[in-house]
C-alpha positions in Angstrom: 167.2 43.2 80.1 163.5 45.2 78.8 161.5 42.7 76.9 160.4 44.2 73.5 157.0 44.8 74.8 158.2 47.5 77.0 155.7 50.2 76.3 153.4 49.9 79.2 156.5 50.6 81.7 155.6 54.8 80.4 152.1 53.8 81.3 152.6 52.9 85.1 155.4 55.5 85.5 153.0 57.9 84.2 150.0 56.9 86.6 152.0 56.7 89.2 153.4 60.5 88.5 150.4 61.7 87.2 148.3 60.7 90.6 150.7 61.9 93.0 150.8 65.3 91.0 147.6 65.7 91.5 147.7 65.0 94.8 150.5 67.4 95.8 149.1 70.3 93.8 145.6 70.2 94.7 144.9 68.4 98.1 148.2 69.2 100.0 148.0 72.5 99.9 144.2 72.5 101.5 145.5 69.9 104.1 148.7 71.5 105.2 146.7 74.1 106.4 143.8 72.3 108.1 145.6 69.6 109.4 150.0 69.2 109.3 152.4 69.7 107.3 153.7 65.9 107.6 151.3 65.2 104.5 153.7 66.5 101.8 156.5 65.1 103.6 154.9 61.5 104.1 153.5 61.4 100.5 156.9 62.8 99.2 158.9 60.1 101.3 156.8 57.0 99.4 156.7 58.4 95.9 160.2 59.0 96.0 160.7 54.9 97.2 158.0 53.6 94.5 159.3 55.4 91.6 162.8 54.1 92.6 161.9 50.9 93.4 160.0 50.5 89.9 162.9 51.8 88.3 165.2 49.2 89.8 162.9 46.0 89.5 163.0 47.3 85.2 166.3 48.3 84.9 167.8 45.3 87.1 169.1 42.1 85.4 166.2 39.6 87.0 168.6 36.5 86.5 169.4 35.8 83.2 171.6 32.6 82.7 173.6 32.7 79.0 173.2 30.5 76.6 175.1 27.3 76.0 178.1 28.1 73.4 177.7 25.5 70.4 180.8 23.4 72.1 179.1 23.4 75.3 175.5 22.3 73.2 177.5 19.8 71.7 179.5 18.2 74.8 176.1 18.3 76.5 174.6 16.3 74.0 177.8 14.0 73.8 177.4 13.4 77.3 173.4 12.3 77.2 174.1 10.2 74.0 175.7 7.3 75.4 174.6 4.7 73.0 177.3 5.4 70.5 175.1 5.9 67.5 176.4 8.6 64.9 172.8 9.9 64.2 171.7 12.9 65.7 169.5 12.3 68.9 167.3 14.9 70.7 168.7 15.4 74.3 165.7 14.2 76.7 163.5 16.4 78.5 164.3 16.1 81.7 166.5 15.0 84.4 166.1 14.3 88.4 167.8 15.1 91.1 167.5 15.3 94.7 166.8 18.9 96.5 166.4 18.0 100.3 166.0 14.1 99.9 162.8 15.1 97.4 163.1 14.8 93.8 163.2 17.6 91.6 162.8 17.3 87.6 165.1 19.6 85.3 163.9 20.6 82.1 166.3 20.8 79.3 165.8 24.3 77.2 166.0 23.7 73.5 166.4 27.4 72.9 169.4 28.1 75.3 170.6 24.5 74.8 171.1 23.5 78.4 169.6 21.8 81.3 167.6 24.6 83.4 169.1 25.0 87.0 166.3 24.0 89.7 163.2 27.2 90.0 164.6 28.1 86.5 161.8 28.5 83.3 162.2 30.4 79.9 160.5 33.2 79.0 158.8 33.6 76.4 158.3 37.5 76.3 162.3 38.1 76.9 163.2 34.9 75.3 166.1 34.0 78.2 166.1 31.5 80.9 165.7 33.2 83.9 166.8 31.9 88.0 164.3 32.0 90.2 161.7 33.1 88.0 158.6 34.4 89.5 156.3 35.8 86.0 156.5 38.2 83.9 155.3 41.7 84.3 154.1 43.8 81.7 153.6 46.5 84.3 157.4 46.9 84.1 158.2 45.4 81.8 160.7 43.1 83.0 160.5 39.2 84.6 161.0 39.2 87.7 163.1 36.8 89.2 166.4 35.9 91.5 168.1 38.9 91.4 165.3 41.7 91.3 162.6 40.2 93.2 163.3 41.7 96.4 162.7 45.5 94.1 159.5 44.3 92.6 158.3 43.1 96.2 159.4 46.9 97.4 157.8 48.4 94.6 154.1 46.5 95.2 154.4 47.0 98.8 155.0 50.7 98.7 152.8 51.2 96.1 149.7 50.2 98.0 151.3 52.2 101.2 151.2 55.3 98.3 147.5 54.7 97.3 146.1 54.1 100.5 147.8 57.7 101.6 146.5 59.4 98.9 142.9 57.7 99.0 143.0 59.1 102.4 144.0 62.3 101.9 141.3 62.6 99.2 138.6 61.9 101.2 139.7 64.0 104.3 139.9 66.6 101.7 136.7 66.0 100.2 134.6 65.5 103.5 136.6 68.5 105.1 135.3 70.5 102.1 132.3 69.5 102.8 130.7 71.0 99.3 132.5 68.9 96.4 130.9 71.3 94.1 132.2 74.7 95.1 135.7 75.4 93.1 135.0 73.2 90.3 139.1 73.6 88.9 140.6 71.5 92.7 137.2 69.5 93.3 137.0 68.3 89.8 140.6 67.1 89.8 140.2 65.6 93.5 137.6 63.3 92.2 139.3 62.4 89.2 142.1 61.3 91.9 139.7 59.4 94.0 138.5 57.6 91.1 142.0 56.0 89.9 142.5 55.3 93.9 139.6 53.8 94.5 139.9 51.2 90.9 144.0 51.0 91.6 144.0 49.9 95.6 142.0 46.9 95.3 144.4 45.2 93.0 147.5 46.4 94.1 146.6 45.7 97.6 145.4 42.0 96.5 148.8 41.7 94.6 150.5 42.9 98.2 149.2 40.1 100.1 149.2 38.0 97.1 153.5 38.4 96.8 153.3 38.6 100.9 152.0 35.0 101.2 154.3 33.9 98.5 157.3 35.6 100.2 156.7 33.4 103.8 156.4 30.5 101.8 159.4 30.8 99.2 157.3 30.3 96.9 157.4 31.8 93.3 154.1 32.6 91.4 155.4 30.1 88.9 155.3 27.8 90.8 151.9 28.6 93.2 149.8 28.5 89.4 151.2 25.5 88.4 150.9 23.6 92.1 154.4 22.6 91.7 154.3 21.6 95.2 150.8 20.9 95.5 150.1 17.0 97.2 147.0 16.9 94.7 149.1 16.6 91.9 149.8 13.2 93.0 150.3 10.6 96.0 153.7 10.8 96.4 155.4 13.8 98.4 155.1 16.8 96.9 155.9 19.2 99.9 157.9 22.8 98.7 161.9 21.3 99.0 162.8 25.6 99.4 161.1 26.2 102.4 162.9 26.4 105.4 159.8 26.0 107.5 160.2 29.3 109.1 158.4 32.3 108.0 161.5 34.7 108.8 163.8 32.5 107.8 161.8 32.2 104.6 161.3 36.3 104.2 165.3 36.6 105.1 166.3 34.4 102.2 164.4 36.0 99.5 164.2 39.1 100.8 167.8 40.1 102.5 169.8 37.5 100.9 173.3 38.6 99.3 172.6 40.0 95.8 174.0 37.2 93.3 175.9 38.2 90.4 174.7 38.7 86.9 175.5 36.2 84.7 175.4 38.3 81.8 177.8 40.7 80.0 176.8 43.6 79.3 179.0 45.2 77.6 180.7 42.7 75.8 180.6 42.4 72.3 179.1 39.8 70.1 180.3 38.8 66.4 177.8 39.4 63.7 177.2 35.8 63.6 177.0 35.1 67.6 173.5 35.1 68.8 174.8 34.1 72.2 176.2 35.8 75.2 179.9 35.8 75.8 179.2 34.8 79.2 179.5 30.8 79.2 176.7 28.6 80.7 179.4 26.6 82.5 179.9 29.6 84.8 176.7 29.2 86.1 176.8 27.9 90.0 174.1 25.3 90.7 173.0 25.3 94.3 174.3 22.1 96.2 171.7 19.1 95.2 172.6 15.7 94.6 171.7 14.2 91.1 170.6 10.9 90.1 172.7 8.4 87.6 169.7 7.8 85.3 168.0 10.4 83.4 164.8 9.8 82.1 162.5 10.8 78.6 159.5 12.4 78.8 156.8 11.6 76.6 
């Protein structure tokens, strides 16, 4: 599941554990004595939720589509090539379908040998086609897609709360002590926490806000960056065909819908000369749509 470049995940986990560890070791005892015993309880609950969400995001299949078997790839090319020519012709790069009365182009993946379902993209780092591809996150070492987006969103939201909570508690700790330099062993480490939280909180809050906007609009990061449904791309109607025109419905569909089954066989065995997963591309269930009869070449 993890990409080859998964070395940043231990760094992410290490930053969370070290910062939280310093908070529990050097700030909580003082704050419990002077404020309330609920501070370490709240911090511990947030810390556990953050770590669980991070691990779920990292080790959950994001929605990888199995590559077509050689037989399936040959059958697709035969269906595409209706000229009767015996010479090899590469399949067209796109074909058009209708979703909610709007034309959506499906791209042919020359690596996976299939037309990608709607909202699917091929990740160059993981070398897989991922359903509802959002982006590849190096901090979690995995793609974020259809099956693990809810975990990723829970991770960044809970991390925002945890970082803000620790930042506020550190400020309170330093304020109540009223002299940062007294007790250097405590104060220096507290200042380290303050610096880490200060430089982290803005990016984490910004990322959380951005993905909240995406969830409310039923968009992906990939679609937003490319401007897939932006009116600036042309004069034709390019509104988002996947939105339900309701923030609540979009949020429920994105975060609370049933978990789709994984299409990859993690326990299957592959022959030494095979590179395709045991599951076949024919098992992929596409959402309902109306396909056009014509397939168009893209230059």
